[in-house]
N, C-alpha and C positions, 0 to 999 in steps of 0.2 A: 754768561757772557755777555757785555753793554751795547744798548745802539746805538752809538756811536763804531763798532763793530760793526757794529750789522752797518748800515752806511756806507764807510766805511765801504765794505766790499759794496751795494750799488754804487757805489760812486766810482770807483775803481771798475764795476761793467762797464756802466755809462763812463767811463772812460774812453776806454779797447770801441766800445762803439765809437764815440767823437773818433779815436784815430785815425779806425778806417772810414771813417764819413770824411776824412782829411783827407784821405788817400784816390777817393770818387768826389774829392772837388774839382779838381779841370774840369771834369767831369758832366759837372752840374750846376756848374758856374754861370748860364742863362735861368738856371729856373732859380736863385738866389733872386734877392735885391738887388738895389743902386747901391749902394758906402758914400753914406752924407755922410758929412761930418757932424750928424746931425746923428745919426744913428751912429756912432763910434764913444768906446765907450770911456768912459772922462778917466783919470788917476784914482778916483777915487774906489768903481768897479774892476776897475782893472788889479789892488787892490786884492779888495777884496774876492777877487773872485786866483787870481793866482798865492793870497792865506789860504783860501776857501780849500784849492790843490795841494798845496802844500801837507796839509796837515791830516787830508781827507785820504791823501796816495800816499803812504809813507813809503819811501823807494832804497829809504838809506843801510848800505848793510845785504841789499840783495840782489837779482838778476834782474829786476825789472825793471823796468824803463822806463824814467824820474822826469814824470812832468810840462818839468821847467824843458824839457829838450823839446818837446814836443810844440807847435799852434795852436794852444785849444785858446788859448784867444783871440787870434786873431777867427779863426772857426768857428767861433760863438759870434762875431762883430757883420763878416759873413755871407753865416748860414745862417744867423736865429736874425741876429739885429738891423739885417738891411735888410727883408723883408718881411719885417714885424710892425703896423700901421702905426702910427704914431703916437695915438690915445694908449696902447701895448703896452709897450719900450717904457713911454715916462710913469706909465702904472710900479712894470720895471724895476725901472729908475728905484722911485718909492723908495717898491718892500726892496733893496738894496739901503738904503741908506734910512730904512730902521731896521737892520737886520744888522747894519755895521754899528750904529748906533743903540744895540739894546745892553751890547755890554755895562754903557755903561754905571744901570744899577748898581752891578754884586758886583765889576771887576772896577770902575773906577774914569776906567779907558774904551773909546770904541774900537773894536775885535780888528782890526788892523793897527791898534797901536798895544796886543793883546800880542803876549808870549810868543808862542805852539798851543806849547804846553796847557793856557787860563783860557787863549785860546781853544783849542780840544773840549776844555772844561766844558765852558759858554754853548759848539755845540751840540754836547751832551743837559747837557735844561733847556737850551731852544729843542733839545726835541723830542725830549722829555716831561715838556712842557704842556697840564690841561690845558690851556690856554689853543685853541685849534689854530687858530694865524697867526701860533711860534711856531705848530707838529707839525703844521699839515701835507710841507716842501720836502720833510726833510722823511712822510712813509708814501714816499710813487706806489705806487695798486692799491694801498693800506685801508684798508675798508673797514677798519675797528672804529 
């Protein structure tokens, strides 16, 4: 089984937890930070996360809930980015841009410009990379 399939399962588990968190969001909204303009996802960040959702959690032809119908991106903004320190949020934004631009060398286009098959191959290559700064985000909890 390839690494992307394993990562898709982890992502599906994570998406399920996010969906559960969304249902609890009104109860914990007082604990989240205040969503300012600086904390909102920009268009590129939305596009990257939307494509990752689409290719990582394929639901077409299944009884699974399409993640595009869940408020995943607003939850990222409200539950994560709003409470994040500005310097950490800036680092995250740099990482998203780095990831997006990482596809140019191998595919001639940024991640968000790739079709879904090439985007999935790029994620596989990124996860299988011997370069730590590429594969670390994909190996949640791994000590290898």
